[in-house]
MARRO-600754 format. One record per atom (N, C-alpha, C, O, CB): residue in three letters; x, y, z. Coordinates in steps of 0.1 Angstrom, whole numbers, plus 5000, padded with zeros to 4 digits. Each point is the difference from the previous one (the first is absolute). Glycine has a CB too. Example, Ala and Ser with C-alpha at 12.3 -4.5 7.8 and 13.67 -1.06 7.14 Angstrom:
ala513249435078ala499150125000ala500950125000ala501050005007ala497149885005ser501550234981ser500950115000ser499250115008ser500550115001ser500749834977
END
This chain:
met958410242225met499849874992met500750024986met499750104994met498149845018arg503049974985arg500750014987arg500249864994arg499949905007arg501250325000ala499449774981ala500249874993ala501450004995ala500650104996ala497049884998ile503049905005ile501249974993ile499749914989ile499449895002ile502050145019ser499050014967ser499649924988ser501349924996ser501150035002ser497250144990phe501449725001phe501049904995phe499749974986phe498950014995phe501549905028ala500650054969ala499849954987ala499349865001ala500449925008ala501750204983glu496949865001glu499249885000glu500949874998glu499849905007glu498250234985asp502949884999asp500949884998asp500849975012asp500249885003asp499950184973asp500450045031asp500749985012asp499249935011asp500449915007asp501050294988leu497349855006leu499149955010leu499849854997leu500149925009leu498750304994trp500949744985trp499649874997trp501349905000trp499849895004trp498350204982ala503049975011ala501349925002ala500249975015ala500449895003ala500650214976ala498750005030ala500249975014ala498949915005ala500349925009ala500750314993ile497849774993ile499049915004ile500349864996ile499849905008ile498550284990glu502249804990glu500449874995glu501149945009glu500049885003glu499450194974thr501650025027thr501049955009thr499449965014thr500449905005thr501350254983asp497449935017asp499449975013asp499249874999asp500149915009asp499850334996leu499349744985leu499249884999leu500749874996leu499749895004leu498550264990ala502949874998ala500849894994ala499149904993ala500349884999ala501350155020glu497350024975glu499149924992glu499650084988glu499050075001glu500249795019pro501550134969pro499650094989pro498649994995pro499450104996pro502949874997gly497149915008gly498649984996gly499150095009gly499050054995gly501549724996leu499750235022leu499250075009leu500250154998leu499050085000leu501149735016ser501150244983ser500250144998ser499550054987ser499550114999ser502549875016gly498149934975gly499450034987gly498550015000gly499450094994gly502549804996ala497550035018ala498550005001ala499650135007ala499050064996ala500949695005leu500850295009leu499750135007leu500250124990leu499150095000leu501649815022arg500350094970arg500350124991arg498950014989arg499750104996arg502749875009gln497049914992gln499050004990gln498750075005gln499150044992gln501949754998arg498850225023arg498950075005arg500350155000arg500350065010arg499149755005his500450254973his500450144998his499150095009his498849985001his501949974975gly500050145031gly499350095010gly499949945014gly499550075008gly499350014973leu501849805022leu499949955013leu501050075009leu499650045011leu499649744980leu502050235005leu501150055008leu500650134994leu500549994989leu500049785020ser499450344998ser500650124995ser501550005003ser500549955010ser497350174994pro503049944987pro501450005002pro500550125009pro500850084996pro499549814981cys499150115035cys500450105009cys499849965014cys499349905003cys500150274980ala501249905027ala499749995014ala499550135005ala500450114996ala501549725007leu497150165006leu499450125006leu500650025014leu500149905008leu497850074978leu502450155017leu500650045013leu499050085008leu499550114995leu502849884996leu497349965021leu499150075009leu500850065011leu501049945005leu497049914989ser501650265011ser500650055012ser499749915012ser499049935000ser500950314991arg500949775019arg499749915012arg498750045006arg499349925005arg503250065000glu497150154995glu498850045005glu498849954992glu499049955006glu502150265002gln499049794979gln498949944992gln499949855002gln498949955001gln501550234982glu500749755018glu500049865003glu499349975013glu499249915001glu502950064985glu498350105024glu499449975014glu498650045000glu499249935007glu503050115003ala497450064982ala498550035000ala499249894994ala498949975004ala501750274994val500049704991val499349884994val499949885010val499049945001val501850144976arg500349905030arg500149895009arg499050025011arg499349915005arg503150054990arg497550165010arg499150035011arg498549994996arg499249955007arg502550205002ala498149894978ala498649994995ala499649854999ala498949975003ala501450254984val500649705009val499749854998val499749955014val499149925002val502350064977arg499550055031arg499849955013arg498650045006arg499349925006arg503250084998asp497250124994asp498750065005asp498849934993asp499049965007asp502150264999leu499049774981leu498949944992leu499749865005leu498949955002leu501650204978tyr500649785021tyr499949855003tyr499449995014tyr499249915003tyr502850044983ala498550135024ala499549995014ala498550035000ala499349935007ala502950155002val497350024983val498650035000val499249884993val499049965005val501550294995leu500049714989leu499349894993leu499949875008leu499149924998leu501650194980arg500349875031arg500049885008arg499250025013arg499849905007arg502450044984his497450185012his499150025012his498749924998his499450014989his501650225015pro498749685006pro498849914998pro498850074995pro499349954991pro501749915026ala498650254989ala498850074996ala500050064986ala499050004993ala500650055032val501650004972val500250054986val499949894990val499450014990val502050185019ala499349704994ala500049894991ala498649954997ala499649974989ala502749965019ala496950065003ala498649954998ala499250104992ala499249964992ala501049925030ala500050254981ala499250104992ala500450004986ala499150024991ala500850125030val501449854976val500450004986val499449884992val499650014989val502650105018leu497849775000leu499549884993leu498550024997leu499549954990leu502249915022val497650214997val498650034997val499850104989val499249974991val500349995033leu501350144976leu500050104989leu500349934986leu499350034990leu501550155026ala500149734984ala500449934988ala499249884996ala500149944990ala502250145015gly496849885004gly499149894998gly500849865001gly499649914994gly499150234991gly502349865024gly500849885001gly499949945014gly500849915004gly500750184980glu497449955024glu500049955014glu499649855001glu500349945010glu499050294996gly500249714983gly499749865001gly501149914994gly499849885000gly497850194998leu503549994999leu501149924994leu500649915010leu500150035012leu500350144971ala500149715013ala500749915009ala501350075005ala500650084993ala498549724995asp501250175025asp501250065006asp500949885005asp499949965011asp498850254996pro502149744984pro500849885003pro501250045009pro500849915004pro498549994975gly500950225024gly501250045009gly501250034993gly501150025006gly497949845011ala501050154970ala501250044992ala499450064987ala498850014998ala502749805011gly499450254983gly499650054987gly500350154999gly499750064990gly498649775010glu502550235009glu500350144999glu501350024992glu500050094991glu498949955031trp502149894981trp501350014993trp500550145000trp499950075010trp499549734976ile501350245003ile500650134999ile499050104993ile499449964990ile502949945010leu497650225006leu499150104994leu500850114993leu501150045004leu497249915014gly501250104971gly500650114992gly499250135002gly498850004996gly502249834987phe499650275023phe499350135002phe500550104990phe501250024999phe498649935026asp499350104967asp500450094989asp499750155004asp498950035005asp500649794978phe501450275016phe499950135004phe500450104989phe500849974991phe499749965032his498850194977his500550124993his500750085011his499550015011his498749984970leu502850085016leu500750095009leu499650144999leu500250064989leu501749785011glu497750225011glu499750155000glu501150065009glu500749945007glu496850034989ala502550175003ala501050075008ala500049975015ala501050005007ala498950184976asp498949795022asp499849985014asp499949855004asp499649965011asp499350264990gly501449694989gly500049865003gly499349914990gly499550054990gly500550025033pro500049804979pro499449914990pro498549995001pro499550035011pro502649834990arg497350114988arg498549984999arg499749864994arg500649974990arg499050285008leu499649675009leu499849874996leu499150004988leu498950065000leu501349865024ile500250004966ile499249984988ile499249875000ile498849994997ile502950154990glu499049755017glu499349875002glu501049915007glu501150035002glu497650014977ile500749845025ile500749905007ile499849874992ile498949974996ile500950145027asn501349824974asn500049884992asn500349885009asn500950005008asn499850124972thr498549775018thr500349885008thr500849904992thr500549905006thr497450135005asn502449994976asn500949924993asn500950084991asn500050004988asn498449815012pro502550285007pro500850094993pro501049944991pro500849925004pro498950245015gly500349874968gly500949954991gly501350084999gly500050125005gly498149794982gly502950035008gly501350084998gly501049995011gly501150044997gly497550114990met501149785024met501050015011met501349934996met501150065002met497049935014leu501949894979leu501249934997leu500750074988leu501250004999leu497949785010ala500150264981ala500650074988ala500850135005ala501150034995ala497149884990val501250165024val500650135005val501249965009val501050085000val496850044999ala502249775008ala501149965008ala501249974991ala501250045002ala497349865015val501350034972val501149984990val500550134994val501250024999val497849754996gln500050315001gln500450134995gln500850095009gln501050064996gln496949934991gly501750015026gly500850085010gly501449955002gly500950085001gly497049965010arg502349834989arg501349945001arg500950044988arg501250035001arg497949785013ala500250184974ala500850034988ala500450155000ala501150034996ala497649804992leu500550265016leu500350145000leu501150045010leu500850084998leu496949974994thr502249885020thr501150035010thr501349954995thr501150055004thr497249935014ala501749914974ala501349954994ala500550104990ala501250014998ala498149765005leu499850314991leu500550104990leu500450135006leu500850084994leu497749824990asp500950145028asp500350135006asp500349985015asp499149975007asp499450144976pro502849905021pro500349985014pro499450105009pro500149985013pro502049924979arg497350215003arg499450095009arg498749955006arg499550055010arg501550134977leu498449725007leu498849945004leu500349895011leu500749904997leu498250154981ala500549965033ala500149905011ala499249884996ala499050014994ala501450165023pro500249714985pro499249884997pro498650005005pro499850035012pro502449844988pro496850094993pro498650015005pro499849895010pro500749905001pro498550194977thr499749935030thr499649905010thr499749874992thr499350004990thr499850185026glu501449714990glu499849874993glu498649955003glu499649975011glu502849974992ile496850064986ile498549975002ile499749854999ile499049965006ile500650264983glu501349705005glu499749864999glu499849935013glu499149925001glu502250084978gly499550035031gly499849945013gly498750045007gly499449915006gly503150094996thr497150124996thr498750045005thr498849934993thr499149955007thr501950274999ile499249764981ile498949934992ile499949865005ile498949955003ile501550194977leu500749795022leu500049865004leu499449995015leu499349915003leu502750044982ala498550155023ala499549995014ala498550025001ala499349945008ala502950154999ala497350004984ala498550035000ala499349874995ala498949975006ala501550274990phe500149694994phe499349884996phe500149895011phe499049945002phe501650124974his500549935030his500149905011his499050035011his499449915006his503050054988gln497550175009gln499150045011gln498549974996gln499249955008gln502450234999glu498149854980glu498649964996glu499849855001glu498949965004glu501150244980trp501049725013trp499849865001trp499949955014trp499149925003trp502350064976arg499450085030arg500049955014arg498750045007arg499649935009arg502950094992gln496850094995gln498850035006gln498949904998gln499149995008gln501550254988gln499549684993gln499049904998gln500549865001gln499349905003gln499650254982arg502449835013arg500649875001arg501350005009arg501149994995arg498049964981pro500750075037pro501250015009pro500749875002pro501150005006pro497750195005asp500649704985asp500649875003asp501049954990asp500649905002asp497350055010arg502250124976arg501049954990arg500650114992arg499350104998arg499449685001pro502550204995pro500650114993pro499450024986pro499349904995pro502850065017leu498050154982leu499650034987leu500949934990leu501250025000leu497850215007ala500449694984ala500849924991ala499850034985ala500849984992ala499149845025ser498950244980ser499750034986ser499150124999ser499150025008ser501249734986val499950324994val499250124998val499650004985val500849964991val500450175027ala497549914979ala499650034987ala499750154998ala499250055008ala499849714990val501650304992val499750144997val498949994989val500349954989val502150145016val496449974998val498949984991val499550134994val500050105007val499449705006asp500250204974asp499450114993asp499249944989asp500249884997asp501650295010asp497549914986asp499449964987asp501050004989asp500650114997asp497149985011asp502549804985asp500949994989asp501350075003asp500350104994asp497749894990pro502849965026pro501150085005pro501050044989pro500550115001pro499349765019pro500550054969pro501050054990pro499550124993pro500850084994pro500049695003ala497950265003ala499550124993ala500050125009ala499750114995ala498949744991gln501750135026gln500050125009gln501250084999gln501149954997gln497649925019tyr501150264985tyr501250104999tyr501149975010tyr501250014996tyr497250164996leu501249785020leu501149975010leu500349855000leu500549955010leu498650245004trp500749744975trp500549864999trp501449995004trp500449905007trp497950064975pro502750125014pro501449985004pro500150015015pro500949935006pro499950164972glu498449995029glu500250015014glu499449875007glu500549965010glu499350294989phe499249694995phe499649875005phe501149905000phe500249925010phe497550134982gln503249964998gln501149915000gln501150045010gln500749915005gln498950054971leu500450175028leu500950045011leu499549945013leu500849965008leu499850254979tyr498149795015tyr499549935012tyr500349855000tyr500449955010tyr497750234991arg501749764988arg500349864999arg501449975004arg500349915008arg498050064974arg502650115013arg501449985003arg500350035015arg500849935006arg499850144970leu498850035029leu500250045014leu499649885009leu500749965009leu498950284986phe499249705002phe499549895009phe501049884998phe500349945010phe497350144987glu502849894991glu500849884998glu501450025007glu500549905005glu498350064973arg501750165022arg501350025006arg499849995015arg501049975007arg499750184975ala498149865024ala499849985014ala499649865003ala499649975012ala499750274990gly500849674988gly499649865003gly498649974999gly499549905006gly502550095008ile497250104980ile498549984999ile499749974986ile500350084991ile499350085028arg499749734978arg499649974987arg499050104995arg499150045007arg501349714997ala499750304984ala499250114995ala499649984985ala500849944992ala500250215025glu497849894979glu499650004987glu499150124997glu499350055009glu500949704990val499850304989val499050104996val498949944992val500249924991val501650255008gln497049855005gln498849924996gln498950094996gln499750105006gln501049715009asp498550154975asp498850064996asp498949975011asp499949895004asp500750094971ala498850135030ala499049985010ala498949904997ala499549935008ala501050304999ala499149774980ala499049914996ala500449855001ala499149915000ala500150274985ala502149795015ala500549875001ala500349965014ala500549895003ala500450134974phe498850065033phe500349975014phe499349875005phe498849984997phe501550275007ala500549675003ala499549885005ala500350005015ala501150015004ala499249864975pro498650125030pro500350005014pro501049895004pro499949894995pro497850205009gly503249955005gly501049905005gly501250004992gly501049935003gly497249945006ser501950204979ser501149994992ser501250085005ser501249974997ser497350004984ser501250135027ser501150095007ser499550035014ser498850015003ser501950094974asp500349925031asp499750045014asp499350145000asp499050025006asp503049855002leu498750234986leu499550145000leu499850054986leu500849974991leu500450075031val497850044976val499850074987val500350155002val499450075008val498849764985tyr502750224999tyr500250144999tyr499150064989tyr500249974988tyr502350015020asn496550104996asn498950044991asn500450134993asn500150105007asn498349785009arg501750114971arg500250124992arg498850044992arg500150094991arg502349855008leu496550005004leu498850034992leu499450145004leu500250055011leu499349714988val499850304991val499350125002val498549985002val499250095000val502650044987asp497849745013asp498749965004asp500049995015asp500149905006asp499449984972phe500450245029phe500450015014phe499049925009phe500449955010phe500550274985ala497949765001ala499049935008ala500049854995ala499249925006ala499550294998leu502149754987leu499949864994leu498649964996leu499549905003leu502550045012glu497450154977glu498749984995glu499949944986glu498949954997glu500450245017ala501749814978ala500049954987ala499849855000ala500649935008ala500950264984pro497749754998pro499849865000pro501349924999pro500149895006pro497750154983gly503250015004gly501249934999gly500949995012gly500949935001gly499150154976his499650005034his500750005012his499249935011his500350015012his500850204982ala497949715002ala499149945010ala500849905009ala499749995012ala498450044972ala502849895010ala500749905008ala500950075010ala500149955012ala499849894969leu500850265015leu500850085009leu499250065011leu500450005012leu501250044969ala497350025015ala499150075010ala499549905011ala500050035012ala499350144971gln500349715012gln499549905010gln501149955009gln499849985012gln498549964971ala502950045011ala501149955008ala500450115011ala500449965011ala500449904970trp499150265015trp500350115010trp498950015011trp500350005012trp500950134970arg497549875014arg498950015009arg500049885010arg499750025012arg499050114971ser501749755013ser499949895008ser501349995009ser500049925010ser498649964973gly502450205014gly501249995008gly501049894995gly501049985006gly497750115013glu500949854970glu500949894995glu501250064994glu501149935000glu496949934995thr502050265000thr501150064993thr500350135007thr499150085003thr500449814975val501850145025val500450135006val500350094988val500849974991val500349925030leu498150214978leu500050104989leu500450145005leu499450055010leu498849814978thr502850205005thr500450135004thr500450084988thr500849954992thr499849975031pro499050214975pro499050075008pro498649944997pro499749954989pro501750265012gly497749805009gly498749944999gly498950104998gly500350125002gly500549695011pro498050154983pro498950104998pro499850095012pro499750124998pro499349714987arg501050115027arg499750095012arg500950115001arg499650125003arg499549685008ala502250184986ala501050115001ala499750114990ala500250115003ala501549725004his497950134981his499750104990his498850095005his500150124999his500749734982phe498250095024phe498850085005phe500550095012phe499550115001phe498949704991gln502550145016gln500450075012gln500950124997gln500050105007gln499749695006tyr501250194977tyr501050104997tyr499850074987tyr500350124999tyr501249745015ser498150084976ser500150054986ser498750064994ser500150084991ser501749765006asp497150125009asp498750054994asp500050155003asp500250055011asp498649734993lys501050304985lys500150155002lys499050065009lys500250115005lys500649894972arg498149935027arg499150055009arg500650025014arg499550085008arg498749814979ala502950045016ala500650015013ala500550155002ala500050055011ala500749714988met499750304990met500550145001met498950105004met500450115005met501449834978thr497050035015thr498950095004thr500050015016thr499550095005thr499149864974leu501949945027leu500150005015leu501350065004leu500150075010leu498449734991leu502650164993leu501350045004leu500350154999leu500850055007leu500049734986cys498450294998cys500250144999cys499250085010cys500150125000cys500349854976asp498849965033asp499150075009asp500549985015asp499849895005asp498350074978pro502650145022pro500649985014pro498949985011pro500249925009pro501750214984asp496949935005asp499049995010asp499449865000asp499749945010asp499850304987ala500349704991ala499549864999ala501049915006ala499649905007ala499250164972leu502549965019leu501149915005leu500050015015leu500149905007leu501250124972thr498650105027thr500150015015thr498749945005thr500049945011thr501450274988gly497549804994gly498749945005gly500149855000gly499349935008gly499550264983leu502149755002leu500349855000leu501049965010leu500349895002leu499150114974gly501250105031gly501049975011gly501450034996gly500949965008gly497549874999val501950224981val501450044997val500450125007val499250095002val500549814975ala501550105028ala500650115008ala499950134991ala500349994988ala501249865025pro498150264993pro499850124992pro501250054992pro499950034988pro498550045029asp502849924988asp501250044993asp500249914988asp500450054989asp500650045032leu498849784981leu500249914989leu498950024989leu500349994988leu500849845028ala497750194988ala498950034991ala500350124991ala499850004988ala498649895028arg502150224991arg500350124992arg501249984991arg500050054988arg499150085031ser501849794985ser501249974992ser499649934987ser500450034989ser501049965031val497849914981val499549924989val499150084991val500249994988val499949805025ala499050294993ala499150084991ala500850114992ala499650044990ala498649925027arg503050084988arg500850094993arg500649944987arg500250064990arg500350065031val499849754981val500649924989val499049964989val500449994988val501349935029val497150064987val499049954990val499150114995val499450075008val500549715004pro500250254975pro499250114994pro498549985003pro499649885000pro502250164982pro497450075019pro498649985001pro499449904990pro500350024988pro499650215022thr499449684994thr499449894991thr498649985003thr499649995012thr502649904986val496950114992val498649985002val499549894991val500549984989val499250265019leu499249694996leu499349914991leu499350084989leu499550115003leu500249725015val500350124970val499250074989val498649945001val499749884998val502450154987arg497050065018arg498649975002arg499150084991arg500350114997arg500249825027ala498450014972ala499150074991ala499550135005ala499950104993ala499449684998gln500550235022gln499550135006gln501050115000gln499750125002gln498849745012asp502850104984asp501150104999asp500450034986asp501050074998asp499849865024glu498550024968glu500450014986glu500350144996glu501150034994glu497649775001glu500450295008glu500250144995glu501250075006glu500850064994glu496749955003ala502649975017ala501250075007ala501349944995ala500950084998ala497649965022leu501649834978leu501249944995leu500450044986leu501150034997leu498549785018trp499350204977trp500350044986trp500550144999trp500950044993trp497449794999asp501050265016asp500450144999asp501450025005asp500750104996asp496949965008arg502949865006arg501350025005arg500949894996arg501049965007arg498150155013arg500749834968arg500749884996arg501550024998arg500849915002arg497150024987arg502550195008arg501450034999arg500849985013arg501249995000arg498250174981asp499949845030asp500649995013asp500249855004asp500749975010asp498350254996trp500549694986trp499949865004trp500749914990trp500150034988trp497750025024phe502649834993phe500449894992phe499149885003phe499849975012phe502750114988phe496949864990phe499049905002phe500649864998phe500749974990phe497550195002lys501549755017lys500749875000lys498949895003lys499250025009lys503050084999pro497949794985pro499149895003pro500549945014pro501150005003pro498549954972val499450015033val500349965014val501049885001val500749995009val497050104997arg502249824983arg500949895000arg501050004989arg500449904995arg497849975016gly502150254984gly500950024989gly501449965003gly500449995011gly498150194980his502349814998his501449985001his500750054988his499450024989his500249785025ala501750244988ala500950044989ala499450124992ala500350024988ala500549755010gly498450315009gly499550124993gly498949984990gly499650094993gly502650005011lys497349784995lys499049974990lys498650065004lys499649995011lys501749804983ala498150274996ala498750065002ala500050115011ala498950035005ala500149764988ala502250275009ala500150125009ala500150124991ala500650004990ala500549865028tyr498350254987tyr499950124991tyr500250135008tyr499550025011tyr498949864975arg502450205008arg500250145005arg498750084997arg499649994988arg503050005009gly496850085013gly498850064998gly499950104988gly499050004993gly500749975031glu501450104974glu499950104989glu500049944986glu499750064990glu501550095025lys499149714984lys500049934988lys498749934997lys499849944989lys502750035013leu496650045007leu498849924999leu499050054988leu499850124999leu500449835026ser499349954968ser498950034991ser498749965006ser500049935010ser501550034970arg497450095015arg498749965005arg499749855000arg499449945009arg499850294984ser501349704996ser499849864999ser500749925010ser499549915006ser500250124970thr501650015027thr500849945010thr499450035014thr499949915009thr502150114977trp497550105016trp499350035013trp498849915003trp499849965011trp501050284986ala498549734992ala498849925002ala500549865004ala499349935008ala499450204975thr502449825012thr500549875004thr500450005014thr499849905007thr501050064969ile499950155028ile500450015014ile498849995010ile500149945010ile501950204982leu497049945004leu498850005009leu499349875001leu499449975010leu500350274984ala500549674996ala499349875000ala500949895007ala499649895000ala499250184979ser502449975025ser500949905006ser500550055014ser499950115003ser500949834973pro499749965032pro500650045013pro501350084998pro501049944996pro497949865015tyr501150334992tyr501150094999tyr500250085012tyr499050025008tyr500749994967val501550035027val500350115010val500650124992val500549994990val499949845029ala499450294987ala500750124995ala501050045011ala499650025012ala498350054975gln503349945009gln501150045009gln500550144996gln500250034988gln500549735016arg499550335005arg500550134997arg501349994992arg500949935005arg498050175016tyr501249974968tyr501149984991tyr501350065006tyr500050115004tyr498549904976val502549905021val501350055004val501049984989val500349894996val499250045028pro501050184970pro500949994988pro501249925004pro500650015011pro498650204980pro501349705000pro501349935002pro501150104999pro499950104993pro499149684998ser502150185015ser501350084999ser500549984986ser499649904993ser500950075031arg500350124971arg500749994987arg501550005003arg500550075009arg497550044979ile502749825003ile501550005001ile500650004986ile499449924992ile500549975031his501250184975his500650004987his501149895000his500849995009his498750254987leu500549684993leu501049894999leu500850034988leu499550044989leu499049795021asp502850154991asp500950024989asp499649924987asp500350054989asp501550005028his497749834985his499749924989his498750024994his499649944990his501949895020ala497750264996ala498650034994ala500050144995ala500650095005ala498449755012glu500250184972glu499950134994glu499250095008glu500250134999glu499949764979thr499050075031thr499250085008thr500049955015thr500649895002thr497950174978ser501050025029ser499949955014ser498949895000ser499150004992ser501750235017leu499449685001leu499149895002leu499350025013leu500550055010leu500949804976lys497350105015lys499349995013lys500549895008lys500649904994lys497450204995leu501849905023leu500449885008leu499149985013leu499450105005leu503049944987asp497649845012asp499449975013asp501049915008asp501049954994asp496650074997ile502349985022ile500949925008ile499249885005ile498950015006ile502450195001arg499349684992arg499449885005arg500949955012arg501249984999arg497849954979ala500350055033ala500749955012ala499549865003ala498849985004ala501550255006asn500549674988asn499649865002asn500349975015asn501250015004asn499349934972ala498550025031ala500249995015ala499449875005ala499049954995ala500950305007trp500849705008trp499549885007trp499850035015trp500950055006trp500449804978arg497550135020arg499650035014arg500250155003arg500450035012arg500249734995gly499250324983gly500150155003gly501450064999gly500150125001gly498049855013glu502949944983glu501450054999glu500450004985glu499949894994glu500650035030val500050194971val500350004986val501349924997val501050025007val498050214991ala500949684993ala501149914996ala500750054987ala501149964997ala497849855015gln500450264980gln500550054987gln499250124995gln498850015002gln501949754992leu500150345001leu499450124994leu500349994985leu501149984996leu499150165025ala498849894971ala500250014985ala499250124995ala499050045006ala501449704992ala500050314991ala499250104993ala499549944987ala500549904994ala500850295016arg497549864985arg499549964987arg499950134992arg499350105004arg499449705005leu502050214980leu500150124991leu499249984988leu500049894994leu502350165015tyr497050054987tyr499049984989tyr499650144994tyr500250105006tyr499049685005gln500150214978gln499250114995gln498649964998gln499749884998gln502450214990gly496950005012gly498749964997gly499150035013gly500550055010gly500349784973gln497950135016gln499150025010gln500249925013gln499850045011gln498650024971thr502049815015thr500249915012thr501449934998thr500650004989thr496949975014thr502949975008thr501349934999thr499949884990thr499049934999thr501450135025asn500749934968asn500049904990asn501549964997asn500950065006asn497050034984phe502249805002phe501449964996phe500150004985phe500649914994phe499549945026arg499450274975arg500150024985arg500950124997arg500150034988arg497649865009thr502850175013thr500850134997thr501449974997thr500749935007thr497750195008leu502149944974leu501449994997leu500950065011leu499850125004leu499649894971gly501549915030gly500850055011gly499449995014gly500650035010gly500450134975gly497749795015gly499349985013gly500149865005gly500849924995gly497650264998gly500849805017gly500049865007gly500450015014gly500150115006gly500449794972phe499749995028phe500550005014phe501450055001phe500849994991phe497849815014ala501750275006ala501350045004ala500349985015ala499150035007ala500950144974pro501149785023pro500349995014pro500150145006pro500550094994pro500649685002val498650235017val500150135007val501049995011val500149905008val497550154988phe503350055005phe501050005010phe499950135008phe499650104995phe501949774990ala498850125028ala500050125009ala501450074997ala501049945000ala497549955018ala501350244981ala501250094997ala500250105012ala501050084999ala498749894976
END
């Protein structure tokens, strides 16, 4: 694994050329730390190992008995099942010498269109880089499929991209990339504050909220429209409980439990190798977990973006008390890889994100950072497109 670095000014000039909209490229550039001025090169073996891990994880999570068991673990068995809402999943991995290790699964992975623009820009700067897989077609196909599952009798005509106060969101420029993508496909699109959602105003809602269960009072209208089937919403709450709730990994790391649910033994062992040992944080295990805390990474069961997640060796007693009082899992700590970049003074940590539809990887990206958890505050860090070398 290695990286190719570029001058930032060259990267942004190439992005401006690709987008042909100075306002949009300028908005992306203002998100300091979003896009790293580099490309990451993975060996063919590493790339295939990630693709195989995604296929296996998806196959197990889609197994009917496993899906039912995960929903019970996550407390989502009573959620509405409108027949859509999965869309594209983002699988985050750390890479070890013997293969990838799953860190988490995202039901609304950000950065896809921004990385697509970044990848095209970097291939224009360096002919050694093969053009990246075109993700836009996959994104549109996934949205159309979500729509057809609930509305097979008419075409998708309009989409609303919703979040809380969208212009204040770090990925606001990417929301505009989605709006442009839809409009170029002949689909009316707008970016909308979730609190202002009105049922019937759009055919499909692309959900960027981190209120995964739609429990906030300001999301009541959207939640009701989804539960009643009046609005096609993707990704939906049920998908988050089925794929992203961290409690699922307490099952995925256990090959005996998976085979007991009917998963083929070879597939169960393959998935358990990819998922680090993960346990629920329970009061009766307090002493054992605290004594071995350096071996664990503690994560809120419905967390996102590394928020309220803690490396065990960094824990204070006060933080430990908060963890014990909240729904958390402990995952065996897997150190992130490190890579040296020409534009950075030190090496940076990285994880690999595989964005996949129906278990097939459509885009690989890296996230480069410093600190305890992944972030977009590191000089020279951010998303980077991944190429097979």
